[in-house]
C-alpha positions in Angstrom: 0.1 0.1 0.1 1.1 3.5 -0.9 -0.1 6.2 1.6 -0.9 8.6 -1.2 -2.6 6.2 -3.8 -3.6 2.7 -3.9 -4.1 1.6 -7.7 -4.9 -2.2 -8.1 -5.8 -4.0 -11.4 -9.3 -5.4 -11.0 -9.2 -9.0 -9.6 -11.8 -11.5 -9.5 -11.6 -14.1 -6.5 -14.4 -17.1 -6.4 -15.8 -16.9 -2.9 -18.2 -19.6 -1.6 -21.1 -18.0 0.0 -20.6 -18.1 3.8 -22.5 -17.2 6.9 -21.7 -13.9 8.7 -18.3 -13.7 10.5 -16.7 -16.3 8.5 -12.8 -16.1 8.2 -12.8 -16.2 4.3 -11.9 -13.2 2.2 -14.8 -11.3 0.8 -13.1 -9.0 -1.6 -14.4 -9.4 -5.3 -12.5 -6.5 -6.9 -11.0 -3.3 -6.5 -11.3 -0.3 -8.9 -9.1 2.1 -7.2 -8.7 3.5 -3.9 -6.6 6.6 -2.9 -5.6 7.8 0.6 -5.0 11.7 0.1 -2.7 13.5 2.3 -3.1 17.2 3.3 0.4 17.7 4.4 4.1 16.9 3.3 4.0 14.3 6.2 3.0 10.6 5.3 0.7 9.2 7.7 1.6 6.1 9.6 -0.4 3.1 8.3 -1.1 0.2 10.7 -0.1 -3.3 9.2 -2.8 -5.1 7.5 -4.8 -7.7 9.6 -2.9 -11.1 9.7 -5.3 -13.9 8.9 -4.7 -15.5 12.2 -5.5 -12.4 14.2 -8.7 -12.0 12.0 -9.9 -15.5 12.7 -9.3 -15.1 16.5 -11.2 -11.6 16.5 -14.0 -13.1 14.6 -14.5 -15.9 16.9 -14.3 -13.6 19.9 -17.1 -11.2 18.4 -19.1 -14.1 17.5 -19.1 -15.5 20.8 -19.9 -12.1 22.4 -22.8 -11.8 20.1 -24.0 -15.3 20.9 -23.4 -16.7 17.5 -22.3 -20.5 17.5 -20.2 -21.6 14.6 -21.7 -25.0 14.8 -25.3 -23.9 15.0 -26.5 -21.5 12.3 -29.9 -21.0 13.9 -28.1 -18.9 16.4 -27.0 -16.4 13.9 -30.7 -16.3 12.3 -32.1 -16.0 15.9 -30.1 -13.0 16.7 -31.1 -11.3 13.4 -34.8 -12.0 14.3 -34.3 -10.5 17.5 -32.6 -7.5 16.1 -35.3 -6.8 13.6 -37.9 -7.3 16.5 -36.1 -4.4 18.4 -36.6 -2.2 15.2 -40.1 -3.2 14.9 -40.8 -2.5 18.6 -39.3 0.9 17.9 -41.6 1.6 15.1 -44.8 0.5 16.9 -44.2 2.3 20.3 -46.8 4.9 21.2 -45.9 8.3 22.1 -47.4 7.8 25.6 -45.4 4.5 26.0 -41.8 6.0 25.4 -39.2 5.9 28.0 -37.3 8.9 28.7 -34.4 7.6 26.6 -36.9 6.9 23.7 -38.2 10.6 24.3 -34.7 11.7 23.1 -35.3 10.4 19.7 -39.0 11.2 19.5 -38.8 12.4 16.1 -37.1 9.3 14.7 -40.2 8.0 12.8 -40.6 11.3 11.0 -36.9 11.8 10.2 -36.3 8.1 9.2 -39.4 6.6 7.4 -40.3 3.0 8.4 -39.1 1.6 5.0 -35.7 2.9 5.8 -35.4 1.2 9.0 -34.1 -2.0 7.5 -31.7 -4.1 9.7 -28.5 -5.4 7.8 -25.0 -6.5 9.0 -21.5 -6.8 7.6 -19.0 -9.4 9.0 -15.9 -8.8 10.8 -13.9 -10.3 7.7 -15.6 -7.9 5.4 -14.7 -4.9 7.7 -11.3 -6.0 7.8 -11.0 -6.0 3.9 -12.5 -2.6 3.7 -10.5 -1.3 6.6 -7.0 -2.8 5.0 -7.8 -1.4 1.6 -8.7 2.2 3.0 -5.6 2.0 5.4 -6.1 2.3 9.1 -3.9 5.3 10.4 -2.4 5.4 14.0 -4.9 7.2 16.3 -7.8 6.7 14.0 -11.1 7.0 15.7 -13.8 4.8 14.2 -17.4 5.4 13.9 -20.2 2.7 12.6 -23.2 4.8 11.7 -26.1 2.6 12.2 -24.2 0.2 14.4 -27.2 -2.5 15.1 -26.0 -5.2 17.4 -22.5 -3.7 17.6 -20.5 -6.5 15.5 -18.4 -4.0 13.4 -17.7 -1.6 16.5 -16.4 -4.7 18.5 -14.6 -5.8 15.7 -12.7 -2.7 14.9 -11.8 -2.3 18.6 -9.6 -5.6 18.3 -8.6 -6.0 14.5 -5.5 -3.7 15.0 -4.8 -4.4 18.6 -1.2 -5.8 18.7 -1.1 -9.5 19.2 2.7 -10.3 18.8 4.3 -8.2 21.5 3.9 -7.4 25.1 0.8 -5.7 26.3 -0.1 -3.7 29.5 -1.2 -5.3 32.8 -4.8 -5.1 34.3 -6.3 -2.1 36.0 -6.1 -4.1 39.5 -9.7 -4.0 39.9 -10.7 -6.6 37.4 -11.3 -4.2 34.5 -9.2 -4.1 31.4 -6.6 -1.2 31.0 -6.4 0.1 27.7 -3.2 1.5 26.0 -2.2 3.3 23.0 -0.9 0.4 21.2 -3.9 0.0 19.0 -4.0 1.8 15.9 -7.7 2.5 16.3 -7.8 4.6 19.4 -11.7 4.7 19.9 -14.4 2.5 18.4 -17.8 4.1 18.6 -21.4 3.0 17.2 -24.4 5.1 17.0 -28.0 3.9 16.2 -31.4 5.6 16.3 -33.0 2.4 17.7 -33.0 2.1 21.5 -33.2 -1.6 21.6 -30.3 -2.0 19.3 -28.2 0.1 21.6 -29.2 -1.8 24.6 -28.2 -5.0 22.9 -24.8 -3.7 21.6 -24.0 -2.7 25.3 -24.7 -6.2 26.5 -22.5 -7.6 23.6 -19.8 -5.3 24.7 -20.0 -6.4 28.2 -19.9 -10.1 26.9 -16.8 -9.4 24.9 -14.9 -7.9 27.9 -15.9 -10.8 30.1 -14.6 -13.2 27.3 -11.3 -11.3 27.1 -11.0 -11.5 30.9 -11.4 -15.2 30.8 -8.8 -15.5 27.9 -6.4 -13.4 30.1 -6.8 -15.9 32.7 -6.1 -18.9 30.5 -3.1 -17.2 29.1 -1.6 -16.6 32.6 -2.2 -20.2 33.7 -0.6 -21.4 30.6 2.4 -18.8 31.2 1.8 -17.8 27.5 4.2 -15.2 26.1 1.6 -13.8 23.9 0.0 -10.5 24.6 -3.3 -10.2 26.2 -5.5 -8.9 23.5 -8.0 -7.2 25.7 -5.2 -5.0 27.2 -4.9 -3.6 23.7 -8.7 -3.2 22.8 -9.6 0.1 22.0 -12.1 2.1 23.9 -15.9 1.1 22.9 -18.8 3.2 23.2 -22.4 3.1 21.9 -24.6 6.0 21.4 -28.3 6.4 21.0 -28.9 9.3 18.3 -30.1 10.5 15.3 -27.4 11.2 12.8 -29.6 13.8 11.1 -30.1 15.8 14.3 -27.5 14.9 16.6 -27.4 16.0 20.3 -24.1 17.7 21.7 -22.6 14.4 22.6 -23.1 12.8 19.1 -21.9 16.0 17.6 -18.7 16.0 19.5 -18.2 12.3 18.3 -18.8 13.2 14.7 -16.2 15.9 15.1 -13.6 13.8 16.6 -14.3 10.8 14.0 -11.4 10.1 11.7 -12.7 7.0 9.9 -16.6 6.3 9.5 -18.3 3.2 8.1 -22.0 3.0 7.2 -23.8 0.0 5.8 -26.6 1.9 3.9 -29.3 -0.8 4.2 -30.8 1.7 6.8 -31.4 4.3 4.1 -33.2 1.7 1.8 -35.3 4.5 0.1 -32.4 6.3 -1.6 -32.9 7.6 -5.1 -30.8 6.4 -7.9 -31.6 8.6 -11.0 -34.3 11.1 -12.3 -36.5 9.7 -15.1 -37.8 12.6 -17.3 -40.0 10.3 -19.6 -42.8 9.6 -17.3 -46.2 11.1 -18.6 -48.2 13.3 -16.3 -51.5 11.6 -16.5 -53.2 15.0 -14.8 -52.1 16.9 -17.8 -54.2 17.8 -20.9 -50.9 18.1 -22.9 -49.9 14.7 -24.3 -46.5 16.2 -24.6 -46.1 17.2 -20.9 -43.7 15.1 -19.1 -43.4 14.7 -15.4 -40.0 14.4 -13.6 -40.0 11.4 -11.4 -37.4 10.1 -8.7 -36.7 6.5 -9.4 -35.4 4.2 -6.7 -33.2 1.3 -8.2 -30.7 -1.1 -7.1 -28.6 -0.5 -3.9 -25.3 0.4 -5.5 -26.9 3.3 -7.4 -28.6 5.2 -4.7 -27.9 8.8 -3.8 -28.3 9.7 -0.3 -28.6 13.4 -0.1 -30.0 13.7 3.3 -27.1 11.7 4.9 -24.6 13.5 2.6 -25.5 17.0 4.0 -25.8 15.8 7.5 -22.3 14.2 7.5 -20.8 17.2 5.5 -21.9 19.7 8.2 -20.6 17.6 11.1 -17.4 15.9 10.0 -14.1 17.5 10.2 -12.0 17.9 6.8 -9.7 14.7 6.5 -12.1 12.4 7.6 -12.6 9.0 5.5 -16.1 7.7 5.0 -16.7 4.5 3.7 -20.3 4.0 2.7 -21.7 0.7 1.5 -24.3 0.7 -1.1 -24.8 4.3 -1.4 -23.4 7.4 -2.5 -22.7 10.8 -1.1 -22.6 14.2 -2.9 -19.2 15.4 -4.0 -20.9 18.9 -4.0 -21.2 18.5 -0.2 -17.5 18.3 0.1 -16.9 14.6 -0.4 -14.2 13.6 -2.6 -14.6 10.1 -4.1 -11.5 8.2 -3.9 -12.4 4.5 -5.1 -14.8 1.6 -4.9 -14.5 -2.0 -3.5 -16.7 -4.8 -4.4 -17.6 -7.0 -1.7 -19.5 -10.1 -0.8 -22.2 -9.7 1.6 -25.1 -12.4 2.4 -27.7 -9.4 3.1 -27.3 -8.0 -0.3 -26.4 -10.7 -2.7 -24.9 -11.1 -5.0 -22.3 -8.3 -3.9 -22.1 -5.0 -2.3 -20.0 -1.9 -3.3 -18.0 0.0 -0.5 -17.3 3.5 -1.5 -14.5 5.6 -0.2 -14.8 9.4 0.3 -12.4 12.0 1.8 -14.0 14.8 3.5 -12.4 17.9 2.0 
């Protein structure tokens, strides 16, 4: 990888369709990916994720989510529970909202029901995307529409050192974080309270699993580092990306690398069709401009584009899966990465933008 430009010839890899959180490569092809620099100094890029480390992180995240590799039904049941949380959020009456839900009281007006679609990328897909983009030291990662929290938990460990000494624990049973992880913070934001609550439970599960792993390593007198000590800080926020509160606005301003799997905005428009006849007109030659929604890869998301443009700082890299931002909002297109995702067969397109 070159810090200023990544130019790769398109490749094709045959990938057998797998369940989420598998350890196989999900890259199909790369058109071009560029990592702009705003100064004469070259950003320090983290090493690409080693396959062994990716396998380990994927298994840890799967365990935290309650997914069992030998039992496919656990993944499907978790998906069903996540979608139930979305349905419950849409169905809640104004009088029955909790104080937390009141904070997002306008959510159903801001996000139409057909845009609240639950989808999820796997940790291996995330690793493919982040390695292609190039994670830089001290990056702050944000998953917009974080769902069950899988990508946030994965990002918190993917670039944590696993082949050198780590720090010690905090003395109170908690895990002390250090600065050896290229991703300093891993944040997630979602508008559905039930999903944020689930994510926090999964984060606690992961911390418990990491502590158990630490005990096992100590008993075996392993010289390997303790992965949990190098995990980046994890936080999940309830909020509306279109109307962020002060806390979320601060998070957006601090973010240097954002990822958004845009199934959430399923009603995006792809192109304008000017050949639709206006049946209400007496003039046979009168044509009516109509917005057409088509395939996921072609959708433009102007509302999201403007919201991110007004909050993200220059230099932030944004990876939007199956959606397009407007370059007129200050987003410079850097390249596309075609990936395999079970939720959007036969493939998805991850597009990298650079906030100018």
